[in-house]
N, C-alpha and C positions, 0 to 999 in steps of 0.2 A: 504494500500500500504506500509506503514512503517513497518508493521509486516512482509510482504513478503520480503522487503529489508533487514530486520534484519536476516531473515532466510538464505537468499542467501549470504549476505556479512556481517558476524558478525564484528562489529566495535571493534577495539583494543583500539584506542585512538582518541580523537577529539580535535581540536584546536578551541574552542568556541570564544576565544578572536579575532581570525582572522576576523570573520564575523562582529565583532563590530568595528574593526579598519580599515577595507578595504571594498571597493566595489568590489565584485568578478565578473569579466567579463566573464571568461571562466574557465572551469576545465579540467584537464588532469589526466589520470591514469598512474602512473609510478610504475614499479617494483623496488625493492631495492636489492643491493648486500649486503648480510648479512653474518655474521659468525654463526657457529652453536650455540654458547651460546646465541647469540642475538635472534635467533628464539625461543629458549626455554624461554627466558625472555618475548618475545612477547606473547607466549601462556599463560604465567602466568599473562599477563596484566601489566607488569612493564615498561611502556613507557610513556613519557611525551613530548608533542609537543608544549607546551606553548611558549617557547623561541626559537623555531626552525625557520630557514628560508632556502630558496633555492637560490643557486647562480650558475651562469653559468661560466665555465672556459674552454677554448679551445674547444668550441662546445660540452661540456659535462655538465650534471646537477649533482649537489651535494646537499645533505641536511646537514646543519650544525646546531648543537645545539640541535638535538633531543636526549633526555636523555633516554637511555635504560639501566636500572640498572641491574647488573648481579645477578643471583641467587646465593645463598650461595653454591649450589652444582655444580657451574661451574668448568670446567676442571682445574686441578692444573698446567698443562703445558702451559696454555693460560693466559696471563695477560689482563683482560677485561678493555677496555677503554669505559666508559659509554657515552661519548659525542663525539666519533670519527666522522669524516666526512664520510658519506656513499654515494656511487655513486647511482644515479637514472638511471633506465633503460628505456629510451624513444626511439622511432624510429627517424630516421634522419629528416624526414619531420617535426615532432613535435618540435624537437630541433631547427631547423632552424627558424620555426615560432616563438618560444619563444625567441630566441636570437634577432630577429628583433623587437619584441614587447618590450623587456626589454631595449635594447640599443637605439632604435630610438624613441619609443613612451613614454618612461618613466614609464613603468609598473614595478610591483614588483611580485615576485613569492613567495607565502606563502603556507606552508603545511596545509591542511584543516583537513584531517582525515587519519587514518591508519586502514586497514581492511584486512580480509582474502578473497581471491577469488581463488577457486579451489586449496586450500591448500598452496597458496603462499601469502606472505605479500605484499600488494599494498599500495601505498601512493597517495592520491588524492591531487593534487596541484592546486592552483588557480592563474590565471593571474589577478592581482588586482591593483587598484588605491587607494591611501590613502584617508581616510575621514578627513575632517576638523571638528573642534569642533561643529560647527552649524549643520553639517550633522549628527553627532552622536546624538545630541539632537532631531533632527527631527525624526530620526529612533526610538528613545525610545518613543517619543510622539505618533507616529503611532502605535507602539506596544501596548502602554497603551490604546489607543483608541480602537484598535481591541479587546483587553481583555474586556474593559468596554462594548463595543457593544455586544459581545457574552453574557456577563452577563445580559444585559438588554433584549436581545432576549430570553434568557432562562427563565427569570422571567415573561416576557409577555405571554409566552405560557401556563403558569399555570393557 
């Protein structure tokens, strides 16, 4: 299945730290309002989501801190700003649901991954709750146990 997903939606960038820092409750797919030089940089894979976050203002969603570094061949008449705030394109129902969850229930919106879909750049954002330190330890303990269990099963079949 992961191979099929990779063929349909080639990933541009992934925020692996987000899954370590947060419990992801729901995910949404959002389009992005980009400039031409940014699309060229995305095709070259020059994007980083590690320090990015999503905020809501006036019932609109924006991604802040996503670093898209300009190619050296960018246009001379455009001054590229690698960390500019970019608008996310979501429908009204999704936006109202997100506003309610963020403002009333205390959730956070985090960018999870950026990928191509039908020639357009999409950003998967997650509605998330922050993890405490003991939650992070429990998650890593479970991951280690799963790895050890698969190792034991592999050796027992021989």
